[in-house]
N, C-alpha and C positions, 0 to 999 in steps of 0.2 A: 692166642690172639696176637696179631702183629704189633710191633712197637709203633706207636703213633708218632707222627712227625712233629718236630719242634720248629715252628716257623716264626711265631711272634708271641706277644704276651698272652694271646688268647688260646695257644695250644698247650699241650701237655709237656711236662718235662719228663726225664727218663723214669722218674718214680711212678708215673701214672701210665697204665697200659689199658685202661677200661674206658670205652666210649661212653658208657653210662656215667661214670664218675666225672669224666670231662664235661658232659652235659650238665650235671648237677652243679659242678663248680662254676660254670659260666652263668647258670641261672640263679645261683645263690640258694640252691635247694639243699641246705644243710639238714642233718638229721633233726636238729632242733626246730627248724622252720617247718619241715614236713610233719613233724609231730603237732606243732602249734595249730596248723591250719586244719588238722583233723578234729580239733576239739569241738564237741557239740554243746558245750556249756554256754548258756546265754542268760541274760537278765530277763526279768518278767516285764513285759511291756506295760507302761503306765495305762491305767484305765481298764486293764484286762479283768481284774477281779470285779470291778463295778459293772462291766458289760456282762460278765457271767451271771451276776445277780439280776441284772435287768432282763436277761434272757430267761432266767429261771422264773421270774415273775410272769413273763409272758406265757410260758408253758403251763405253769400251775393254774393260771387264771384263764387259760384257753384263748389268749389274744392271738389274732392272725398276724403273722410276720411276713412281710413281703421283702424279698431281696432284690436290690437294685444294683446290678454289676456294671462294670465298664464293658466296652465292646471288643477289646483286643484279646489276644490269647490268654493273657493273664487274667483279664476280666471274665472271659468265658470259663476258665479254670476255677476262678474264685466263685462265680455264680453256681456252677455245677457242684463244686465242693460244699458250698453252704446249703444248697437245696437238698442234696443227698444226705448230708450230715445231720442237719436239723430234722429232716423227715424221719431218719432212723432213730433220732433221739426222742421222738414223739411230739414234735412241734406241729402246729397248724401253719404251714408255710407255702408261700407262692414265689415264683420266679418271674421277674419283669424282663422283658426283651428290650435292651436299649436301642436307641436310634443314633447311629454314628454320625448322622448328618447334623446333629445338634452339638457335637463336640463332646469332650470328655467329661464335662461337669454335669452333675445332676441338676436339672432345671425344673421349674414349676410345671412345664409340660409333661415331664415324666410323672410327677406327683399326681397331676390331673388324670393321666392315663391309668395309673395304679388305682386311684380312687374309683374311676368308672368301672374298671374290670373287677376289682375286689373291694367293694365298699366297706367290708368288715375289717379292713386292714386297721391295726392299731399300733403296729411297730414297723418302722422302716429301718432296714439294715442295708447299708451300702457296703460294697466291696471293690477294692482297687480304684476307689474314687470317693469323693465326697467331702474331703477335708476342707477344701476351699469352695464348696458349692453352697454359698450363702443364700442364694435366692431359692434354690430347691429345698434346702433345710427349713428355711422360713416358711415356705408353703406347706410343708408337711407338719411343722409345729402349729401352724394356724388351724389345722384340722384336728389338733389334739393328739397327734401321733407322738409316740416316743421315737426319738431319732438316734440310731446307733451307727457310727461311722467306723468302718475298718478301711484303712488306706495305707499306702507306703510313699506317697508323694510328700514333698516339703510343704509344711503348714505355713501359710503366709499370714502376716499380721493383718488384722487383729486376732486371728485365730478362728478355729472351728466354733460354730454356734450349735452344734449337735448336743444332745443330752450326755452322750458318752462317745469319746473318740479314742480309738486305739490305732496308733500310727507310730512306727519307729522314727519318723521324721517330724514328730510333734515339736513345737517350739521349746517345750520344757522337758522333752524326753532325754534320757541318758542311756538309752540302749546302745550297747557297744557297737555291734555290727549292723549298721543301719540299712545295709544292702540286702534286704529280704523283700520278696515280691508281695503283691496284694494277696494272692492265694495263700501265701505262707502266713501272713498276719491273721487272716480269717481262720486258717487251720489252727493256729495257736489258740485262738478264742474257743473254738469248738472242742479242741482237745481238752482245754482247761475245764470247760463245762462238763464233759464227760467224766473227767477225773474227779470232780467235786460231786456231781449230782447223778451220773449214770456210769459208774466205773465198770459195770458189767458189759458196757458197750465199747470199751476202749479198743478192743481188737478190731471192730468194724471201723471205728474212727480212724485208727492207724492206717487203714487201707487208703484213706483219702489223701495220704501223702503222695499218691500217684499224681493228683491234680496239683498239689502244691509244688511238687518238684517240676512238673511240666510248666507251671507258671514261672518258676524260677529261671529255667533255661530260656523260655521264650521271651522274657522281659530283660534278658541279658544281665541278670544279677551276678555278682562275683561268686564264683564257685569255690567259696572259702568258708571255714568254720561250720556253723550249723547247716549251711546250704549244701555242703559236700555230701554228708550222709543222706540228706533229704533227697538229693538227685539220685544217689545210688539206689535208695528205697524205691523211688519212682520207677526207675528202670527195671528193678527186680519185679515189681508188681506188674508193670506192662508186660514183662516176659511171661508172667503167669497167665496172661490173658491172650497170649498168642497160640494159634493152632497151626502146626505145619500143614501146608497144602498136600492132601493126599495124591498119590500118583495114580490117576485114573485115565490119563490121555494117552492113547497108543502113539508111539513114535516109529520112525522108519527103521529103527534098530531092532524092532521086535520086542521092545520093552515098553515102559510107561513113563510119562513125564508128569511133573507136579500139575495139579489143577486147582488154582486159587479159588475158582468158582465153587468148588466143592467143599471149601472150609466150613465146618460146623462150629461156631464159636461157643456152643454149649459144651463142647469137648475140652475147652480150656481148663487148666487146672483150677484157677481161681473161681470160674463160674460153677464148676462142679462142687467146690467147697461151699460156695455161697448158697447153692440150692439145697444143701443138707440141713439148713436151719431157716426159720421164718425171718424175713427181712422186709422192710417197707419196700413197696414196688419202686418208688423213686430211687431208693438206694441201689437196688438191683439194676434199674435201667441205666444208671450212670456207668456201671462197670460193663454191662452188656454193650452199651454204646461204644466204649473205648475198644472193646474186642472187635466190633464190627468196623470201626475206623481202621484197625490193623488189617482186617480182611480186605477192606477197600484198597488200602495202599498195597497189599500183596497182589490184588488183581491188576493194579496199575504198574507192577514190577518194581515197586520201591522197597519191598521187604521180601527177601529171598531165604534168609535163615535168621536164626535168633541173634546172631552177632550184628545184624543190621539195626537191632533195637537198642539204641544207645542214646546219649545226649545229642549226638549228631542228627539222629532221626527227629528228635523233639525240635531242635533248633533249625534244621535246614529243610525239613519236609512238613512236619505237622503244623508247627507254628505259622509258617508262611501261608499254608493252605487255609487255616482258620482266620488268618488276617486278610485274606484276599478279597472278601466281599467289600470291605471298606476301601480297598485299593481301587476297585473297579466299579463301584456303585451298585453292586448286586445285593440281593437280600441277605441279611444276616441270620435269618431264621434257621436255615439248615445247620448252622454251626451249633445251635442249641438243640435243635430237634434230634440230632444224632445221639444225644445223651439223655433226652427226656421222653422221646416217643414210646408208646407202649408196645408197638409192633417191630420186630426185627426187619421186616421188609422196608418199612417206612424209614428206619434208621439207615439201612444200606443205601436207600435212594438218596437220602440226605448227605451221606458220606460221599457218594459219587458226585453229587452237585458241588460239594465243597472242592473236590479234586478238579472238577471241570472248571470251576471259576478260578482255581489257581493256575490252570494251563492258560487261560485267557490273561491272567495277570502277568505271566511270563512273556507272552507275546507283546503285551502293551509295553512292558519294560524295554524290550528290544526296540519297538517303534519310537518311543519317546526318548530313549538314549540316542538313537540316530538323529533325532531332531535337536537334541542338546549340543551334539558335536558338529552339526552342519549348519545350524542357524547362527546368526550373529549373536554373540554373547559379550557385551561391553565390560562386564564385571568378572568374567572368567579369569582364572580357574577357581575363584572364591565364591562367587554367587552366580547362579544360573536361573534364567527365566524359562518357565515352561507353560504350555497350554494344556498339560495333562489334567486328568481328574485330580483334585486336591489330595485325595488319598494316596496317589502315586508318588508325591513329592518326597516322602521319606525314603522310599526305595531308590529313587533316582539320586537323592543326595548321597545315599550309601554307596551306590555304584561309582559316582564321581569321586567320592572320598577315597575308594579303593584305587581308582586310576591315578589320582593325584597325590595320594599319600599325605593329605592334610585335611583340615576341616572344610566342609562344603555346605552351603545353604542353597536350597532350590525353593523359589518363590513364584507366584503368579506374575504375569506382566502387568505393570501398573498402567492405569488409564491416563495418568497425568503425573507431573513431578510432586503434586500435593496428594496423590492417591495413596491409600493404605495398601500395603502388600503383606501377604502372609505365606508361610510355607513351612518347610522342615529343615533342620540342621542335623548333620551327622559329623562326629568327630572321633579321631583315634583316642586311645586310652590316655595319651599324654595331655589331652586338652579338655578341660571342663568347660563346655561351651556356655552353660547357663551362668556360671560364676563370672566368666569374662564378659558376658553381654549385660550383666545386671547393672553396672555403672553407667551404661550408655542411655542418654535421653532419647525417648521415643522408640526404643527397641526393647522388646521383651521376649523371654524364652520360658517355656513351661514344659516340664516333662522330666527326662533324665539327662545327666550331664553329657552323655555321648549320643543322645537321641532325643530331640525335643522339637516342639512346635516353636516357630519364630514368627513374631509379628513386628512390623515396622510401620509407624504411624504415617510417615511421609517417605515416598520413594527416594527422595533426595538424601535421606539419611542412610541409605544403603552404602554410601561411601565410608561412613563411620564403621559399619559392619565389616566391610572389606578390609579396612585398616587394621582392625583387631585381629582377624583371621590371618592377614599377611604377616603381621609382626610376631604372632605366636608361632607361626610356621617357621619364620626365619630363625627364631631362637632355638626351636626344636632341631632344625636341620644343622645349625651350628654345633649343637651338643652332640648330634648323631655323627658328625664328621670326625669326631675325635673319640667315639665310643667303640671303634673296631667293627668287625663284620656283623651284618644284620642276622645272619644265620647262627644257630647254636652249634651246629656241626656242619663241616664242609667235607664231602666225600668225593674221591676221585683221584686222577693222576696229576693234577696241576700242583704247582709248588706251594700254593696256599692251602691245600687240602689237608685235613687231619689224618686221613687214612685212605688207602687205595680201595679199589672195588674188586680186586682179584679174588679175595676170599670173602664170600658173602655170609659165612656161618656166624661171625661176630655180630653181624647186623640182625640176625634172627634173635639172638640173645638180647640185643639192645632193644628191639621192638617189644619183646616180652616184658622187659623191665619197665619200659615206658608205659605199656598197657596197664601195669600194676599201679600206676599213679592216677588213673582215671578217677573221677570225671575231669575233663578239661573244659574250660569255658573262660568267661570274662574274669580277670584277676588271677587265673591260673591257666594260662594258655598252653596248648600243645606245642612241643618243641618244633623249631623251624630248622629243616635240614636242606642244605643246598648240595646239589649233585652235579658233578661234571663227568660227562661221558665222551669217550673218543668215538668219532664218526667211523673210523676205519673198522670194518667188520660189523657194524651196526645193522641189525635187521629191522626194517620198518614194515609193519603190517597194518592194514586197515581191518578193524574188527567191529562187531555189532551187527544187529539185524539189517541195518542200512549202511554198513561200513562207515559209520559216522565217527568212530573212535580211532585213535592211534595207539599202537603198542610198539615201543622201541625196545629191542632186546640186545644187550651188550654181549661181547664175546665171553664174558664170565657168567652169563646167564641171567643177569638182573633185568627183569621186566619192568618197563616204565610206562604206565598207562596215562593217556591224555584224552580225557572225555570230550566228545563233540568238537574235536579239532582237526579231523581228517580233511574235510573240505577246504579248510583255510590253510593248513600248514603242511599237509603231506608232500606236496610237490617240492616245496622249499627244502624240507629236511632230506628228501630222497636225492635232490640235486647236490646238497651239501655232502652227503654220503658218497655219491659217485665221484665228486671231485677229490674227496679224501683218498680215493684209491690211486689218484695220479700225482697228487702233491701233498705236502705236509700242511695240514690245517690245524686249527685249535680245537677246542672242545665245545660241546653243547652244554650249556649250564641252565639250571632251573631249580626252583624250590619244590619240594615234594613232601607228601606224607608217606611214611614207611608203614607197611602193614604186612601181615602174614597171610599167605594163601596156601591152603591145603588141598591137594588134589591126589586122589587115590592113595592116601596115606602118606604122601611126601609134602612136607611143609617147607615153603620157600618164602623169602622176603621179596616183596615187590614195592614199587614206588608209584604213587599216584601224583602226577604233575599238577601243581595248583598255581603256577605262575608262568608268565610268558617266557619262552625259551630264548636265551641269548646265544648267538653264535659268535664265540670268541676266536678270533684269528690271530 
C-alpha cells in the first residue's frame, strides 16, 4: 500500500499506512468502542413481567386481545409482529387497522371501531403508541377492558393511565439504551412471554426479529448495542425469504435473462422450513407476505441480488413505500393486507399497490419541492410554508434539511397571524429539536429528536421558532469551522488528499473492512469519502435503460456512478473534460459511497456519487 500523505492534523503520520486505520482513528472507532457497541446486554424493561402475566391471564381465560398499532413502518412492523406472535402462541387475537388522519394517538374513535368490529374484545394492546393516549385509554377502560401499552415515545406528565405500560422512555424507567423502536419493545414482551410460558415456541418467536429489526431501521433508531444484532438478524431472516429470479426470458444473445415474475416465494429457504411443521395461519401469512414484498420489489427492479437486501433496502426502499399512503392520502389497507391476507395473489396485488403509491409520493415530492424553492418564503431557510398534503411535510422538511445542512420545519400556511400552524421538523444528529423547542411558549413538538411533528399556537410565534433554529445552527457551524474536513477520507491527486487513486487495490481492501462493520445507520453512520478526480482523460458515459445515469471512468479505471444525473449534468461535465484537454484545470470533487463490483470473476471498487459535484479550478 502506498504511504499516505501527511498534510494536516487529520492525516496519517509515517507510522500509519493503512486507510482503514486512518478512518478508525478519525472516527474514534477504537477496539474498545467497537467491542462496546456490539454488546447485546440490556436491562429488563419496567412493567415487562407484569405485562407477561396480564397476557397469560388473557390466554388462559380465553379473552380476546385486539392489537392497536400506529400507522408508520414501525407501527406496521409492531402490529404484524404482535398479531403473528400472539397467534402462534395460542391467543385469540385481532389486529386493528389505524386511521392516520386522526394522528398518532389512540383515540375514543379507535376504541369504538374495535368494539363494533370485535365486541368480544377484553384486552387492548397498543404498540408504537398509546403512552400518552389518555382519551383512548379512558374509553377502553370504561368498557372494562384491560389496557396494555407498549410504546417507545417519551411519557409525558402525569403519565400513562393504562393498566400496564412498557416503554423505555417511561418517566420512571432506567433502561440504559432508550433508543429502541416500538416493534422492538413489543418483541421483548412476546419473547419474554414465550420464555416463561411457551419455551417450545422460542424458535418461531425469534423469527419475528425480522419485523423488530425492520422497525428499528425505519424509525431511525441508533444502530448501537442491542439494536445492532437485531438489525443483522432481520437482514439474515429477510435473505432467507428471498428467491432469486429464474432465468426464463430469452435474450438477443441466445441465452436467458432473469424473470422476476416467475419467482415462487414458496421456494425460499424459510418458507420451506416453516411448511415442515404446523404453524398458525396468521404466523405463516406474515412471512409469506414479506417474501411477496421482496418479489414485488424485484419486479420493480429494486432487488437484483442478495446483496441488495441490507439495512439500506429497509431504510430507503421498503420503509418509504410503506409510509407512502399517509404521505399521499391513499389507503393504508394494502400495507397490512400484504402481511395478513390468506391468498398470495391478494398479497402481491397489495404489494404492487404500495409500490405504486410510493412512485406517486416521489413525484409529489418533486412537485412540492419546486414550490418551496420558487414561492415566496419569508422565514426561509428555517421555516417553510407548504400547501402540500400534511403527510408530505416531513419528507419536504427532510429534503430542505439536506439542502441547507441545518434544522428545518415545514408547516401549513396560516390563515391569519393568530392562526394555528402545524407541520413537521427534521434536524441533523447534532440538534435535538424537541429538547430545544420545549421551553418555548406556544410551540410544541412530539415524536423523535430528529423527526417530529411541530405545532405553533399562533403564527406570529414562528419568529421564536426561527430564532432557536438559527442560533443552534450558528453554534454548530462555528464548531464545524474548526473541526477539520467533513469527510473521513479524501482520495485523489490534490494536496489535501490522503492518498492518490493510481493504485485502486488498497481501496478494495478498505471497502471489505468497512463492510465488516455493518450495519450502519443512525448513531453509527457509514464513512464519508470525498473523491477528487482529474478531468484529463476522464470518460463520461450515459448508462441505464433511458440513458438517465452517468458513469465517470478515470484513467486508473475507477468507475464513479451518478444516478439520475445525466439529463442535468452530462453536458456540463463533458464540457469541462473537453476544456481540460486544452488548458490546465482543477479537479472534480464529490462525496461518494465506495462499493465492490464483481463482473465475470473480476472484483473492482467503484464509487456511487451521493453529493453535488464541485468543479475546482
